[in-house]
N, C-alpha and C positions, 0 to 999 in steps of 0.2 A: 226170490219168493214174494217179496212185497209187490214187485211190478206184476208178477203173474196173477196174484190175487186181484190186483187193481184192474187189470185188463179183462180177466175172466169174468169179473163181476159185471162190467158194463156190456160185455158180449152176451152175457146171460140175460140181463134184464132188458136189453134193447132189441127189438125185432130187426130183421135184415133190411126192411124198407127204410127204417130210420137211418141205418148206417149208410145207405146210398144217398140220402139227402145231403144238402149242403150244410156246412157248419152253422151258418147264420140261421137257417131254418130250424136246425136242431135246438139252438139256444133260444130261439123265439117261441117255439111251440112245446118243447118238452119240460116237464116238471118232475121232480123226484117222485118215485113210487112210494106208497104208504110205508113200506117196511124198509125204506132206504136208510133211515137213521139206525135201525137195529143192525143192518148189514155192516154199516161203517163201524159201529161199536164192536161187533164180532171180529171184524178185520183187525182192528187195533189191539184186541185182546190176543189174537193169534200172532200179530206182528207189530209190536209197539214202534218199530222203526219207520213205519209208513209216515210220510211227511205230514199228512193231514192229522195224524194222531196227536201231534203237539198243539194243534189249534182247536181241537174239538174233544169233548168228552161227554159222558152222559150227564154231567152236572153243569158244564159250562157252554155246551154247544148252543147255537142260536139258529133260527130258520135261515138267516142270511148265510151263515157258515155252511149249512147243509146245501144250500143252493149253489154256492161257489164250488164246493167239492163235487157236486153232481155235474155242474157245467165243465169242470176240469176233466172229468172222466169222458165226457162227450168229445172235448177237444183232443184229448190224448188218443182216443180211438181213431179219429180222423187223421191226426198228425202222424200217428204210427204208420198208417197206410200211405199218406202223402209222401213220407220220407222213404217209402219202399223198404221197410224192414221186412225181412223174409218170414218172420213168424211173430206176429204181434201178440199172440197168446203167451208165448214162452218168455219173450224178452222185448225190451224197448231200448236198444243201445244207441240209436242214432236219430238225430233230427237233421234232416238234409233237405233244404228247399233251395235249389240252385237255379238261377236265371228265371225266376218267377216272381217278379216284383210285387204284384198285387197280393199273391198268396203269402209271401213272406211278411209284408206289411200287416196283413190281416192277423196272422198268428202272433206277431209281436205285440199286437194291441190287446191280446187276452192276458191281462195282468194276473188273473186268477189261476191260469194254467201254470205260469212260471212260478207262482207261489207254491203250488203243489207238484212241481216237476218230479216225475218218477226218478227214483234213485238209480235205476239201471241205465239212464242216459249218460253216455260218456263222450259223445261227439256232437257238436253243433256246427253245422255248415250252412251259412246264409250268404255265400259269396255271389257276386254278380247279380244283385237285385236292385241296383240303383237307389238304395235307401239314402234319403237325404236328411235324416234327422240327426240328433246327437247320438252318442254311443248308447246302444240299447242295454241299459243296465239291468233290465228284467232277466236277461238270460243268465246273469251271474248268480241268480237264485239257485241254479243247478250247480251247486258248489263242488260236486263230485266229478265234473267233466275233465277229460284229459286233452281234448282238442276243441279249439274255437277258431273258426275261419269266417272273418267278416270282410274279406278282401274284395276289391273291385266294386265298391259302393261309393257313395258320396257323403259319408258320415263326416260330421264336423264337430267343433268344440274340442274340449280336452279329454284325453283318455283317462278313465278312472284307475290310475296306477295302483292306488292303495287297495281298491276292491279286487283288482286282478291279482295282486300279490297274495291275497287271502285264499286263492284257489290253489290248495296244496298239490292237487293231482295234475294240474295243467302243465303239459309238457310241449304242446304244439300250439303256437299262436300265430295267426296271420292277419295283420291289419293293413296290409299293403294296398296301395292305390286307393287312398281316401283323402279327405281334406281336413284332417285333424289339425289343431293348433299345435305349434312346436312346443315341446315340453323338454325340460332339462332332466332326462332320465338316464342319460348315457352312463352315469357313474353309480346308478342305484343298483341294489341287489336284484330288483325286478328285471332290469335290462340284461344282467349277466346270465339270467336263465335262458335267454333267447339270443339268436344271432341277428345280424342286420337284415337278413332276408325276411324277417317277420314285419319289417317296417319300411319296405321299399316304396318310395313315393307316397308315403302315408301322411307326410307333414309333421309326424311326431319328432323325427330326427332331421337335422339339416341335410338337404339333398346334396349328394356328392357333386353333381354338375353345378348346382347353384353355389356350392362351397368353392368349387374351382373358379367359377366366375368371380366370386367375391375376392378370392386370392389374386386373380388376374387384375381386378380393379384396384386392389390394394397395392400390389407390387408394381404395376405398369401404368394403368390409366390414371390412378390418383397422383403419382409423382409427375406425370406429364401434365395433368390438369394444374397442379400447383405451379409447375414451371411456366405454363402458359399464363396463369393468373399473375405470377410475379413479373413476367415479361410485359403483360398488358398494363399492370400497375406501374412498372418502371417507365413504360412508354408514356403513360398519362402524366406521370410526375415530371418527366423530362421534356415531353413534346406538347401534350395537351392537358395541362393541369386544370383547365376550365371544365373538364369532365368530372373532376373530383368535387366532393361537397365543399362548400365555402369554408367550413371549419378546418379543412385539410390542405388549404392552399393559400398562397399570398395573392390576393386579388389584383395587386398592382403590377405583378410580374407577368409579362407577355413573352411568349416564345415565338420563334420564326414560324412554326407550324400554325400557331394561333393567328398571326398576322396574315399568313397565306389564306387561311380559311375565311377570315373576316373580309378580305379584299377579293375573294374568288381568284386567288393566285395573281393578284395585281392586274386584274382585267381592265381594259380600257373603259368599260362601262362604269367602273368604280372610281376612275381617276377624275379628280376635280381640277387640279392645276399642277403645273411644273414651273419652278423658278428657283434660281440660286442654289442648286444642289438639293432642293427639297421637293419631293413628290407628295402631293396631298390626295388622299383617298377618302371616300365616304364608305365606311364599312359597317358591318353588323356583327356584334359579338354573339357568342353562343346563347346567352340568355335573352337575346333579342334587342339589347341596347344598341342604338345607333351611335356610331363614333366617328370622329375625324382622326385619321391616321396620317401623321407626318413622317414620311420615310426619308432618311438622310442618305443620299447616294454616295457621298464622299467617303473614301476609305481612310481610316485613321489608325494611329498606332495604338498599342495596348494601353499606354499611359493616357491617351486621349479618351479611350473607352472607359477607363476608370473614372476620369473626370466627368464624363458624360453620365455615368451611373450616379455619382455623387450629386450632380446638379438635378438629375431627375428625381432623386430622393427629396430634394428640397422643394422642387416645383410641385411634387405630388402633395406636399403639405400646405401649399399656398391656398388660402381661401379668401376670396374677395368678390364683392358683387360685380366688379367690372372685369373679372377674369373668368374665362371658361374653365370649368373644373377639369383637372388632369385625372384620367382614370388609371394610367400606368404607362409602362414603357417596355421596349425590347432592346436588349444590349448584347446581341449575339455577334460572333465574329464576322458573320456574313450579312447582318442586318441590324441597323439601328433605327428605332422609330419611337415616336411619342404619340400616345393615344389620349385624346381628349373627348369630352362629350360633344355630341353633335347638337348644336343650338339652332333651333328654328327661329328664323328672323332674317330680315333683308340686310344686305351689306350697306354700309354708309355710301358706297359708290352709287347704289341704286336709289337710296333715300335722298341723296342730294339732287336728284332729278325729279323729285316729287314736290307737291305743293306744300308739304309739311316743313320743308327746309328753306322756305322763302325768307325767314327772318334771321337776323344776326344772333338774337338771344337764344333761339333754339339750337343753332350750331354751337354756340358757346357753351351751352349746357352739356352737349355731347363731349366737347373738348374737355370740360371740367371732369367728367367721369373718367376719361382716358388718362388724364393727369393723376387722378386718385389711384388708379390701378398701377400706373408707372411708378409713382412714388412708393407705393406699398411693396412692389417687387424690388426696387432699389434698396430698400431697407432690409429685406429678408435675404435676397440672393442677387447681388448686383451683377453677377456674371451671366445671368440669364438675359438673352436678347429677345425683345418683344417685336413681333412683326406688326408694325404700326403703319397701316395704310388704309385708305377708305375701302379697299376691297377685302381686307382681312379683319376689320372691326365690324361687328354685327350689332344690330339693334334688336334686343330681345322682344318677342311678341308680347310678353307679359307686362312689362313696365317701361318699355322703350329705353332701358338702360344700355349704354354701350358696353359691348363685351369684346375684350381683346382675345382673339381666338387662335393666334398663331405664336408659337414660341420657337426659338432657335437655341439649341443647347449644345455645348461642347465645342464651340468654335474658337474659344479663347478671347472673345471680344469683351471689352469692359463697358461701363455705363455710358461712355461717350457715344457708342453706337446707338444706344437707346435715345440719347438726346438728339442725335442726328436724325433718327427715324421719326421722333416726335416732331421735329422741325418740318420735315417733309409732310407729315400727316396734317399739321396745322395749316400749312400752305394749301394742301389739297382741299381742306374744309372750306377755306376762304375763296379759292379760285375755281373750284370744281374742275381743275385740270390736274393731270398726273403724268409722271414720266412714261415715255413710250418704251416699254421693256424690250421691244423688238430692236431698238437702236442700241448701239454700243455706247457706253458711258452715258446712259439716259438720264441719271440723276443730275450730273453736271450740266447737261444741256437744258434740263428743266429749270434748274436754279438760275442759270445765265439768262434765260428768257424772262424770269421775274425781275432779276436785278436790272435788266435793261430798262424796265418801266418803273423802277423804284427810285425815288419816291414821287416823281412828278406825274406819271401817267398810270397811276394805280387803277384808274377806271378801266384800263385795257385788260387787266388781269383779274379783277374782282368779278365773281360770278354775277352775271347780269340778272339772274333769277332771284338774287337776294335783295330784299328791300332794305335800303340803307337810308336812314334819315341823316340830315346834315350834322346833327349833334353826335351821331354814333360813328360817322366816317372816321374820325380821329381814333376811335377805339379799334376799328378794323385795321387802320394803318399800324397801330401799335401791335396788333396780332401778327401782321406780315413782318414787321420788324423783328419780333420775337422768333418767328419761324426762320428768318434769314440768319439770325444770330446762332440759332441751334445748329444750322447746317454749315456754319463757317468753319474753315479749317486753317491752321491746325487746331486740335481740340482745346488748347489753352485759351482760345478766344471764345469758346462756348460758355454760356451761362451754366451755373450748377443746377442740379435738379431742384434745390431749395429755391433758387432765384426764379426758375421756371414756374414752380408751384405758386410762389407768392405773386408772380406777374399774372398768371391766369386767374387766381383768386381775386386779384384787384380788378381785372377786367370784368369778371363775373359779378362782383359786388357793385361795381359802378353801373353795370347794365341794370341791376336790380333797383338802384336809386333813380335811374332815368325812367324806369317803367313801373 
């Protein structure tokens, strides 16, 4: 009855030409007739249940209220026809705007219509209109509706579950195929009123296919990923710990894989020299540090490997200005290697042929530095053998200090080997001659050659590029004597390291007094 009075009224007061105009033109051009307020009042007396009766009365209505009510009658007239209701005069049961995006968006924008929605409307169908706003809460003002279909749109945001729950007559709801935010309503009373078909691909509930994918990931992909990560982490820990953060690894421990990578798998381009079971490579560590890598090719027993590791631990802790810093070592069953820093500087072998090595005092200063390093090592780890030769001792670019750059570890030699090596080194510094490693028993032949000319023909073996004054010749002779004593065999005839140190210091101090 309320709806009939509502519709009959605006069919009566509006001419047919107005009804054929667009809604926008109606709203822009029409104003309420003079007796419109009295008509509304009479309608409310006859039927107080009319929705606008709660908002207006003879005492409280305002011009703005009357204009809204008048406009809502115009929109209702058009919407009744747009929705193809069979008899708009008798009833207004359905609002159905299907697949007309612009029309649907237009009517949803008329807030005043939904505010005074006729009570006869029981179905609202706005499906397939590409609506891309949030949930149109205006339609919920029609609290009496039994059917609401907003499917096949692009609505987003959260579904107003609480407002929808207040629609007591709502029995059919379709929010499928939208883009709502997922809401935890599966256990609520609201959800129990409808089945899952109301929310197919709506985003409100977890998508079944997506859920299956998550289950698949959780049960299959995730364990495989964890296994692969554990495998990669285990591989890095065992093979390439240099890929781990510094706080998670022991920086001094090198693996065979790390040595392979640093030397480009022991390429000839990285090989510097080979001698006495030791291959020396110039390598690059993963952090860019250049290093000298001494690879010991001799196969040793498990016990020897244990000794090698102990000696490497000690050498790693050695810190002296005349020793190249040890970075670490590798002690695998198939590879033993010592890694030291790569020092930029020329070898003494090259330096001896330059003009800087023309004086005895400069050579003696270098020898003094080597003795300091040798004495330091003998005090801390006498089993470490130093590679003392003019080719393995470098002069640093920074301060021209001699740097002992070659160590031999784990061969079981004692300090007598270091004394012998120092003796050869001292003779090389004086004579600028060195054993021919291509010959068999080269050290013995080299020493025999010097002894043949000792002591009467030392001019034949002393480096002719070294300027020697008459008063320093005796000191040079003492240096050759010390070198021959160090290389004397058996070791019982060798001087001790303390005697060597005192002798070199004496020569060095006497050089200072003369100059």
